[in-house]
Short mmCIF file of the C-alpha atoms (twelve columns), coordinates in Angstrom:
data_MODEL
# 
_entry.id   MODEL 
# 
loop_
_atom_site.group_PDB 
_atom_site.id 
_atom_site.type_symbol 
_atom_site.label_atom_id 
_atom_site.label_alt_id 
_atom_site.label_comp_id 
_atom_site.label_asym_id 
_atom_site.label_seq_id 
_atom_site.Cartn_x 
_atom_site.Cartn_y 
_atom_site.Cartn_z 
_atom_site.pdbx_PDB_model_num 
ATOM 1  C CA . MET A 1  147.915 68.714  114.767 1 
ATOM 2  C CA . SER A 2  146.235 71.320  117.175 1 
ATOM 3  C CA . LEU A 3  143.035 73.556  115.952 1 
ATOM 4  C CA . SER A 4  143.436 76.794  117.366 1 
ATOM 5  C CA . PRO A 5  139.685 77.258  118.858 1 
ATOM 6  C CA . THR A 6  137.123 78.669  116.904 1 
ATOM 7  C CA . LEU A 7  134.407 81.528  117.786 1 
ATOM 8  C CA . THR A 8  131.298 82.238  115.875 1 
ATOM 9  C CA . ILE A 9  129.187 85.573  114.668 1 
ATOM 10 C CA . GLU A 10 127.788 86.364  117.854 1 
ATOM 11 C CA . ASP A 11 131.291 85.494  119.435 1 
ATOM 12 C CA . VAL A 12 133.266 87.965  117.720 1 
ATOM 13 C CA . ALA A 13 130.015 90.829  117.520 1 
ATOM 14 C CA . GLU A 14 130.029 90.460  121.018 1 
ATOM 15 C CA . ILE A 15 134.102 90.950  121.545 1 
ATOM 16 C CA . GLU A 16 134.243 93.769  119.105 1 
ATOM 17 C CA . GLY A 17 130.887 95.100  120.445 1 
ATOM 18 C CA . VAL A 18 129.394 95.867  117.021 1 
ATOM 19 C CA . CYS A 19 125.648 93.578  116.058 1 
ATOM 20 C CA . ARG A 20 126.239 90.381  114.109 1 
ATOM 21 C CA . ASP A 21 125.038 91.818  110.664 1 
ATOM 22 C CA . THR A 22 127.966 93.748  110.709 1 
ATOM 23 C CA . VAL A 23 130.276 90.803  111.295 1 
ATOM 24 C CA . GLN A 24 128.756 89.330  108.675 1 
ATOM 25 C CA . THR A 25 129.590 91.936  106.164 1 
ATOM 26 C CA . TRP A 26 133.193 91.428  106.794 1 
ATOM 27 C CA . ILE A 27 133.056 88.224  106.446 1 
ATOM 28 C CA . GLN A 28 131.652 88.556  103.099 1 
ATOM 29 C CA . ARG A 29 133.849 91.420  102.032 1 
ATOM 30 C CA . GLY A 30 136.995 89.777  103.001 1 
ATOM 31 C CA . GLU A 31 137.811 91.408  105.860 1 
ATOM 32 C CA . LEU A 32 137.060 89.363  108.460 1 
ATOM 33 C CA . ARG A 33 138.490 85.367  107.417 1 
ATOM 34 C CA . ALA A 34 135.967 82.642  108.321 1 
ATOM 35 C CA . HIS A 35 134.809 78.892  107.350 1 
ATOM 36 C CA . ASN A 36 131.510 77.296  106.854 1 
ATOM 37 C CA . ALA A 37 131.034 74.604  109.580 1 
ATOM 38 C CA . ASN A 38 128.433 72.974  107.762 1 
ATOM 39 C CA . LYS A 39 127.942 69.527  107.702 1 
ATOM 40 C CA . THR A 40 126.645 70.150  103.665 1 
ATOM 41 C CA . ALA A 41 128.159 72.453  101.543 1 
ATOM 42 C CA . SER A 42 124.775 72.969  100.048 1 
ATOM 43 C CA . SER A 43 123.140 74.337  103.247 1 
ATOM 44 C CA . ARG A 44 121.518 77.563  102.456 1 
ATOM 45 C CA . LYS A 45 122.658 78.922  106.096 1 
ATOM 46 C CA . PRO A 46 126.356 78.867  106.693 1 
ATOM 47 C CA . ARG A 47 127.721 78.379  110.181 1 
ATOM 48 C CA . TRP A 48 130.730 80.456  110.416 1 
ATOM 49 C CA . ARG A 49 133.521 79.746  112.929 1 
ATOM 50 C CA . ILE A 50 136.543 81.997  113.297 1 
ATOM 51 C CA . THR A 51 139.468 81.758  114.624 1 
ATOM 52 C CA . THR A 52 141.253 83.699  116.915 1 
ATOM 53 C CA . GLU A 53 143.885 84.157  114.561 1 
ATOM 54 C CA . SER A 54 141.773 85.372  111.989 1 
ATOM 55 C CA . LEU A 55 140.380 87.779  114.301 1 
ATOM 56 C CA . GLN A 56 143.870 89.147  115.010 1 
ATOM 57 C CA . ALA A 57 144.784 89.824  112.006 1 
ATOM 58 C CA . PHE A 58 141.398 91.595  111.287 1 
ATOM 59 C CA . ARG A 59 142.051 93.687  114.320 1 
ATOM 60 C CA . GLU A 60 145.679 95.031  113.325 1 
ATOM 61 C CA . ALA A 61 144.503 95.098  109.875 1 
ATOM 62 C CA . ARG A 62 142.132 97.850  111.204 1 
ATOM 63 C CA . GLY A 63 144.600 99.052  113.869 1 
ATOM 64 C CA . ASN A 64 145.396 103.046 113.641 1 
ATOM 65 C CA . LYS A 65 147.861 103.557 111.652 1 
ATOM 66 C CA . PRO A 66 150.102 106.692 113.399 1 
ATOM 67 C CA . ALA A 67 150.307 109.932 112.170 1 
ATOM 68 C CA . GLU A 68 152.701 111.230 109.544 1 
ATOM 69 C CA . LEU A 69 154.467 114.406 111.474 1 
ATOM 70 C CA . ALA A 70 153.051 117.157 110.012 1 
ATOM 71 C CA . ARG A 71 154.937 120.139 108.527 1 
ATOM 72 C CA . MET A 72 155.504 123.189 110.744 1 
ATOM 73 C CA . ARG A 73 154.394 126.054 108.106 1 
ATOM 74 C CA . ARG A 74 155.297 129.344 108.274 1 
ATOM 75 C CA . ARG A 75 152.802 132.132 108.873 1 
ATOM 76 C CA . ARG A 76 153.166 134.487 106.247 1 
ATOM 77 C CA . HIS A 77 153.897 137.965 106.939 1 
ATOM 78 C CA . VAL A 78 150.837 140.382 105.581 1 
ATOM 79 C CA . GLY A 79 152.536 143.512 105.418 1 
ATOM 80 C CA . ALA A 80 150.358 146.683 105.238 1 
ATOM 81 C CA . VAL A 81 146.864 146.268 104.040 1 
ATOM 82 C CA . ARG A 82 145.386 148.158 101.508 1 
ATOM 83 C CA . GLN A 83 142.135 149.070 101.343 1 
ATOM 84 C CA . TYR A 84 140.320 149.100 97.887  1 
ATOM 85 C CA . VAL A 85 137.234 151.475 97.320  1 
# 
């Protein structure tokens, strides 16, 4: 089994052009999948690692969706305007 290369929070922040706090927020919200690389699970400060596949899936999920074609509306004919005083 070959392991895919992993990225740190700093790596992802640089790639995406955001600060590391933004990447941590994505991880906390579950938008970006990551795993804790600490040796002990009880460590207070996690060392997050993100696989390249997770980053690609994140980018695809956040990508632009094709916009629906807008219906062309016909302009209403106003006709003669009456002035009310």
